[in-house]
C-alpha positions as CSV (number, residue, x, y, z in Angstrom):
1,M,30.3,-3.2,-31.0
2,C,31.2,-6.5,-30.8
3,K,31.4,-8.3,-34.4
4,N,29.4,-11.1,-33.1
5,S,26.6,-9.4,-31.4
6,Q,23.5,-9.6,-32.7
7,I,20.6,-7.0,-33.0
8,L,17.2,-8.1,-32.7
9,S,14.6,-6.4,-35.3
10,K,11.2,-5.3,-34.5
11,N,9.5,-8.6,-35.8
12,E,11.5,-10.7,-33.6
13,G,10.1,-9.5,-30.5
14,S,12.0,-8.9,-27.1
15,I,15.2,-10.8,-25.9
16,E,12.9,-13.0,-23.6
17,D,10.8,-13.6,-26.5
18,V,13.6,-14.6,-28.7
19,Y,15.4,-16.8,-25.8
20,N,12.2,-18.4,-25.0
21,K,12.0,-19.5,-28.6
22,K,15.6,-20.4,-28.8
23,I,14.9,-23.3,-26.0
24,S,11.7,-24.1,-27.1
25,G,11.4,-27.9,-27.2
26,R,15.1,-28.3,-26.5
27,S,16.1,-27.1,-23.2
28,N,17.8,-29.6,-20.9
29,I,16.9,-28.4,-18.0
30,K,13.6,-30.4,-16.9
31,N,10.3,-29.3,-15.4
32,F,11.6,-25.6,-15.3
33,P,8.4,-23.6,-14.9
34,K,6.4,-21.4,-17.5
35,D,4.4,-18.5,-17.4
36,I,1.1,-17.8,-18.8
37,N,2.9,-16.8,-22.0
38,N,4.8,-20.3,-21.6
39,N,8.0,-18.2,-20.7
40,I,10.5,-19.6,-18.3
41,F,10.0,-17.7,-14.9
42,L,11.8,-18.5,-11.1
43,E,9.5,-19.5,-8.8
44,T,10.8,-17.7,-6.0
45,N,8.2,-15.6,-3.6
46,R,11.3,-13.4,-2.5
47,R,12.9,-11.3,-5.3
48,E,14.9,-7.9,-3.5
49,R,15.5,-6.4,-7.3
50,R,11.6,-5.9,-7.0
51,I,12.3,-2.6,-4.9
52,K,15.3,-2.1,-6.2
53,R,13.8,-0.9,-10.0
54,N,12.7,2.4,-8.6
55,K,14.7,5.1,-6.9
56,Y,11.1,6.0,-5.1
57,L,11.2,2.6,-3.9
58,L,14.6,2.8,-2.7
59,S,14.5,5.2,-0.8
60,L,12.1,3.7,1.7
61,Y,15.2,1.9,3.4
62,N,16.3,4.9,4.6
63,N,15.2,6.0,8.3
64,T,17.8,8.0,9.9
65,N,15.3,11.4,9.4
66,I,11.7,11.8,8.9
67,K,11.9,12.6,5.0
68,T,8.9,13.3,3.1
69,S,10.4,10.6,0.5
70,N,9.6,7.8,3.1
71,F,5.5,9.0,3.6
72,I,2.8,7.2,1.4
73,Y,0.0,9.5,1.5
74,P,-3.2,7.4,1.3
75,L,-6.1,9.1,-1.1
76,F,-9.9,8.2,-1.8
77,I,-11.3,8.1,-5.1
78,H,-14.7,8.5,-5.5
79,E,-17.2,8.2,-8.8
80,E,-18.7,11.5,-9.0
81,D,-18.9,14.7,-11.0
82,V,-17.3,16.9,-8.2
83,E,-13.5,16.9,-8.1
84,K,-13.4,16.9,-4.3
85,K,-15.4,16.4,-1.3
86,H,-14.8,16.9,2.4
87,T,-15.1,13.9,4.7
88,Q,-15.5,13.8,8.6
89,L,-11.6,14.0,9.0
90,E,-10.7,17.6,8.8
91,G,-8.2,18.4,5.5
92,I,-9.0,15.3,3.9
93,Y,-11.4,14.9,0.7
94,T,-12.3,12.0,-1.6
95,Y,-11.6,13.0,-5.2
96,N,-12.8,12.2,-8.6
97,V,-10.1,11.3,-11.1
98,D,-9.5,15.0,-12.2
99,G,-9.2,15.9,-8.7
100,I,-6.6,13.4,-7.5
101,I,-4.6,14.1,-10.3
102,K,-4.5,17.6,-9.2
103,E,-3.8,16.6,-5.6
104,I,-0.7,14.6,-6.7
105,E,0.8,17.1,-9.0
106,E,1.1,19.6,-5.4
107,C,2.4,16.4,-3.7
108,I,5.0,15.9,-6.2
109,K,6.3,19.4,-5.5
110,L,6.7,18.5,-1.6
111,N,9.0,15.1,-2.7
112,I,6.0,12.8,-1.9
113,H,5.6,10.3,-4.6
114,H,4.3,7.0,-2.8
115,F,0.5,7.0,-3.0
116,M,-1.9,4.7,-1.4
117,F,-5.5,4.9,-3.2
118,F,-8.9,3.4,-1.8
119,P,-12.0,3.3,-3.7
120,V,-15.5,4.7,-2.4
121,I,-17.8,2.5,-4.4
122,R,-21.5,3.1,-4.9
123,E,-24.2,1.2,-3.1
124,E,-25.1,-0.4,-6.2
125,N,-22.4,-1.4,-7.1
126,K,-21.9,-3.4,-3.5
127,T,-22.9,-7.2,-3.9
128,V,-22.2,-10.2,-1.8
129,Y,-19.5,-11.5,-4.0
130,C,-18.0,-8.5,-4.4
131,E,-17.7,-8.7,-8.1
132,E,-16.8,-5.1,-8.8
133,S,-13.6,-5.8,-6.9
134,Y,-12.0,-7.0,-10.2
135,N,-14.0,-5.4,-12.5
136,E,-11.2,-4.1,-15.0
137,N,-13.8,-1.4,-16.4
138,S,-14.5,-0.1,-13.2
139,Y,-14.3,3.7,-12.4
140,F,-11.7,2.8,-9.8
141,C,-9.2,0.8,-11.9
142,K,-9.7,3.2,-15.0
143,T,-8.7,5.9,-12.4
144,I,-5.7,4.2,-11.5
145,S,-4.7,3.5,-15.5
146,R,-5.1,7.6,-16.0
147,I,-2.7,8.1,-13.0
148,K,-0.3,5.7,-13.9
149,E,-0.4,6.8,-17.6
150,K,-0.2,10.7,-16.2
151,F,2.7,10.4,-14.0
152,S,4.7,7.2,-15.2
153,D,7.1,6.3,-12.5
154,D,7.5,9.6,-11.2
155,I,4.9,7.9,-8.4
156,I,4.6,4.9,-6.9
157,V,0.9,3.7,-7.1
158,Y,-0.4,1.3,-4.1
159,T,-3.9,-0.1,-4.0
160,D,-5.9,-1.5,-1.4
161,V,-6.8,-5.1,-1.7
162,A,-10.0,-6.3,0.3
163,L,-13.4,-6.4,0.0
164,D,-14.7,-4.2,2.3
165,P,-15.6,-1.4,0.0
166,Y,-17.5,-3.9,-2.4
167,N,-19.0,-6.2,0.3
168,I,-22.6,-5.4,1.2
169,Y,-22.3,-6.6,4.5
170,G,-18.7,-4.3,5.2
171,H,-16.7,-7.1,5.9
172,D,-12.9,-7.5,4.6
173,G,-14.5,-11.3,3.1
174,I,-17.2,-13.0,2.0
175,Y,-19.5,-13.1,4.1
176,D,-21.8,-16.4,4.7
177,D,-25.3,-14.9,6.6
178,N,-25.9,-18.5,7.2
179,K,-23.2,-19.4,9.0
180,K,-22.3,-16.5,10.4
181,E,-18.7,-16.0,9.2
182,I,-16.3,-14.8,7.0
183,L,-15.3,-17.7,4.0
184,N,-11.0,-17.6,4.0
185,D,-10.9,-19.5,0.8
186,I,-13.3,-17.9,-1.7
187,T,-12.2,-14.7,0.0
188,V,-8.5,-15.6,-1.0
189,H,-9.7,-16.4,-4.6
190,T,-11.4,-13.3,-5.2
191,L,-8.5,-11.0,-3.8
192,V,-6.4,-12.8,-5.9
193,K,-8.5,-12.0,-9.0
194,Q,-8.8,-8.4,-7.7
195,S,-4.7,-8.0,-7.5
196,L,-4.4,-9.2,-11.0
197,C,-6.7,-6.8,-12.0
198,L,-5.4,-4.0,-10.2
199,A,-1.7,-5.0,-11.4
200,K,-3.1,-4.9,-14.8
201,S,-4.9,-1.4,-13.9
202,G,-1.4,0.3,-13.3
203,A,-0.2,-0.4,-9.8
204,D,3.2,-0.7,-8.7
205,V,2.4,-2.1,-5.1
206,V,-0.7,-4.2,-4.1
207,C,-1.5,-4.2,-0.4
208,P,-3.7,-6.9,1.1
209,S,-5.4,-5.5,3.7
210,D,-7.9,-8.6,4.3
211,S,-6.0,-10.6,6.7
212,M,-7.2,-13.9,5.6
213,D,-5.0,-16.8,5.5
214,K,-2.4,-17.6,2.6
215,R,-3.3,-14.9,0.8
216,I,0.0,-13.4,0.5
217,E,1.2,-16.6,-1.1
218,L,-1.6,-17.0,-3.6
219,I,-1.4,-13.4,-4.8
220,R,2.3,-13.6,-5.4
221,K,2.2,-16.8,-7.3
222,N,-0.7,-15.7,-9.4
223,L,1.1,-12.0,-10.1
224,D,4.5,-14.0,-10.9
225,F,2.6,-16.9,-13.6
226,H,1.1,-13.7,-14.9
227,N,4.2,-11.9,-15.5
228,F,3.6,-9.1,-12.8
229,R,6.9,-10.5,-11.2
230,D,8.1,-6.5,-10.4
231,I,4.8,-5.9,-8.6
232,L,5.8,-5.6,-5.3
233,I,3.1,-6.7,-2.1
234,L,2.9,-4.4,0.7
235,S,1.2,-7.4,3.5
236,Y,-0.9,-5.8,6.1
237,T,1.1,-8.3,8.5
238,C,0.2,-6.8,11.9
239,K,-3.2,-5.3,11.5
240,Y,-4.9,-5.2,14.8
241,S,-8.6,-5.6,15.6
242,S,-9.1,-2.0,16.7
243,S,-11.2,1.0,17.6
244,M,-9.1,3.5,15.6
245,Y,-10.5,2.7,12.4
246,K,-14.2,4.1,12.2
247,P,-13.4,7.4,10.3
248,F,-12.1,5.4,7.7
249,R,-14.9,2.9,7.4
250,S,-17.4,6.0,7.4
251,I,-15.6,7.6,4.3
252,L,-15.6,4.3,2.7
253,N,-19.4,3.8,3.4
254,S,-18.4,0.2,4.4
255,N,-19.8,0.3,8.0
256,I,-21.0,-3.5,9.2
257,L,-24.5,-3.4,8.8
258,K,-26.8,-4.1,11.9
259,N,-28.0,-7.7,13.0
260,F,-24.9,-9.0,11.3
261,V,-21.4,-10.2,12.6
262,K,-20.3,-6.5,14.0
263,N,-16.9,-7.2,14.5
264,K,-13.8,-8.6,12.3
265,Q,-12.2,-10.2,15.5
266,S,-12.0,-13.7,13.4
267,Y,-9.6,-12.6,10.9
268,Q,-8.1,-9.6,12.5
269,H,-5.4,-9.7,15.4
270,D,-6.2,-9.5,19.1
271,F,-4.6,-6.7,20.1
272,N,-3.7,-8.5,23.4
273,S,-1.4,-10.9,22.0
274,Y,1.6,-11.6,20.4
275,M,0.6,-14.3,18.0
276,D,0.7,-12.4,15.1
277,L,4.5,-11.6,15.2
278,N,4.1,-15.4,13.4
279,N,2.9,-13.4,10.4
280,V,6.6,-11.6,10.2
281,D,7.8,-14.7,9.2
282,K,5.4,-16.2,7.6
283,H,4.4,-13.4,5.3
284,I,7.9,-12.8,4.2
285,I,8.8,-16.7,3.1
286,E,5.3,-16.2,1.2
287,G,6.6,-13.0,-0.7
288,A,5.8,-9.8,0.9
289,D,7.9,-6.9,-0.1
290,I,7.1,-4.3,2.7
291,I,5.3,-5.6,5.9
292,M,3.0,-2.8,8.1
293,V,1.8,-2.5,11.3
294,K,-1.4,-0.8,12.0
295,P,-2.7,0.9,13.9
296,S,0.4,2.8,14.9
297,M,0.4,4.8,18.4
298,F,-0.2,2.1,20.8
299,Y,1.8,-0.5,18.9
300,L,5.3,1.1,19.0
301,D,6.3,-2.2,20.7
302,I,5.0,-4.4,18.1
303,I,7.3,-2.4,15.6
304,H,10.1,-3.0,17.5
305,K,10.0,-6.6,18.2
306,I,9.7,-7.0,14.5
307,K,12.6,-4.7,13.7
308,N,14.8,-7.4,16.1
309,R,13.0,-10.4,14.6
310,I,14.1,-10.1,10.9
311,K,17.2,-11.2,10.2
312,D,20.0,-9.0,9.3
313,D,20.2,-10.6,5.6
314,V,16.7,-10.3,4.9
315,Q,16.2,-6.5,3.7
316,I,12.6,-5.4,3.7
317,P,11.1,-2.3,4.9
318,I,8.8,-2.0,7.7
319,A,5.7,0.4,7.3
320,V,3.5,1.9,10.3
321,Y,0.0,2.6,9.2
322,N,-0.9,6.1,11.0
323,V,-4.5,5.6,11.1
324,S,-7.8,8.1,10.8
325,G,-8.9,7.5,14.8
326,E,-5.2,8.6,15.3
327,Y,-5.3,11.7,12.9
328,M,-8.7,12.7,14.3
329,M,-7.2,12.6,18.1
330,I,-4.3,15.0,17.1
331,K,-6.6,17.4,15.4
332,N,-9.6,17.3,18.1
333,Y,-6.8,17.6,20.6
334,V,-4.9,20.5,19.0
335,K,-8.6,22.3,18.4
336,Y,-9.5,21.6,22.3
337,L,-6.3,23.5,23.6
338,N,-6.7,26.4,20.7
339,E,-3.4,25.8,19.5
340,D,-2.3,26.6,15.9
341,I,-1.2,24.4,13.1
342,N,2.7,25.0,14.1
343,Y,1.8,23.2,17.4
344,E,0.1,20.4,15.7
345,N,3.0,20.0,13.5
346,E,5.3,20.0,16.7
347,I,3.0,17.0,18.0
348,I,3.1,15.1,14.5
349,T,7.1,15.3,14.3
350,E,7.3,14.0,17.7
351,L,5.1,11.1,16.8
352,F,6.7,10.2,13.8
353,K,10.3,10.5,15.2
354,S,8.7,7.7,17.5
355,Y,7.9,5.7,14.2
356,L,11.5,5.8,13.5
357,R,13.2,4.8,16.5
358,A,10.8,1.7,17.0
359,G,12.3,0.6,13.7
360,A,9.5,1.8,10.9
361,N,11.4,2.9,7.4
362,I,7.5,4.0,5.9
363,I,5.0,6.3,7.5
364,I,1.5,5.8,6.3
365,T,-0.2,9.0,6.9
366,Y,-3.3,11.2,6.5
367,F,-0.8,14.0,7.6
368,A,1.7,13.4,4.5
369,K,0.8,16.6,2.4
370,Q,0.5,19.0,5.3
371,Y,3.7,18.1,7.0
372,G,5.1,18.1,3.6
373,L,4.2,21.9,3.5
374,Y,5.6,22.3,7.2
375,M,8.8,20.8,6.0
376,K,9.2,22.9,2.9
377,K,8.3,25.7,4.9
378,L,11.4,25.4,7.2
379,Y,13.5,24.4,4.5
380,D,12.9,27.6,2.9
381,K,14.0,29.2,6.0
382,N,17.1,27.3,6.1
383,I,16.3,25.6,9.1
384,I,16.2,22.2,7.5
385,I,19.4,20.5,6.4
386,D,19.5,19.4,2.8
387,D,20.1,15.6,2.7
388,N,22.8,15.5,-0.2
389,S,20.8,17.9,-2.3
390,N,18.5,15.7,-3.6
391,N,15.5,18.0,-2.3
392,N,14.4,15.7,0.3
393,F,13.4,18.0,2.9
394,N,15.5,15.8,5.7
395,I,14.5,17.2,8.7
396,E,16.8,18.0,12.0
397,L,14.8,20.0,14.7
398,T,15.4,20.3,18.5
399,L,12.2,20.5,20.0
């Protein structure tokens, strides 16, 4: 060790704390930005080091093969005594805190480390202003904290940022019944509070799915100001006003109430337009670390256009969401043909390969666990080529 090196005592605080004390009042750099703790930080929306801080995040850049390490598994959290409950989607459940911990433990054995969590909110906690969405003492936030405490850096926690689970009207934003419209600006203000609340609870990635204007930039700035600069943002960049979401909305009990504005076309994207592609450049500049296309099966052209649109010097993963309606289509198709799960997994393989060909790096899918079991089964039979012995179940099938 160098003779002049200094070792900080516990009482002095962190390196950052000591540095900020040293420069306090005598910095020769004027107007350098400070965070909520009055510590210096760089006001930049793009930080590539965010995604390099964890090996499971870094793996999202590799898209040459179908791998469970590139799946994000959506899971639903309910506030009930029963550990898990059936939903209208075959094989998909809602869980309480104990049930969801067991489910995650099973998935980790399949090398699934990315989980996206959605809250199933009790009707009595739904309001016009969606206050439960930023309640740090809510069951959902406490469950996220328990999950992160239990698994630490062995999993990546993604949390949905939107108001539809908390909204009595079922919309993604705060709804003015007199004007018959979604109020963009106060919705964004609420989403900023929700994102900070989720970051405090243990989220690694916040996922604004609301489609409001400017929310990416303002969420990023507020997280940075509150010293959550390592928290990533997965932006629902191209989220289309689709008919494929209904099973998901039924699980959350967030179907739009009758006699109110019934569709979400005033904020979600028109599937007959390429206008949403402008969001790609905008959201990257505003601070998105991952961009997403949703739904998936009918939008492979959009994924491909995004892949070609992103500049070579911008390293940003593209996610695709295999949504609930698409999941149900495949399940019902296989059931109609009276085929077995092996046939179903062959269909899923074909589907996932199409995502990768189009340019996606990440697959968000309700098939994650089922397909992980399928890949492990093939791996155990030596049908799968191991990827550098890292147990990624790197699949190479001739179909």
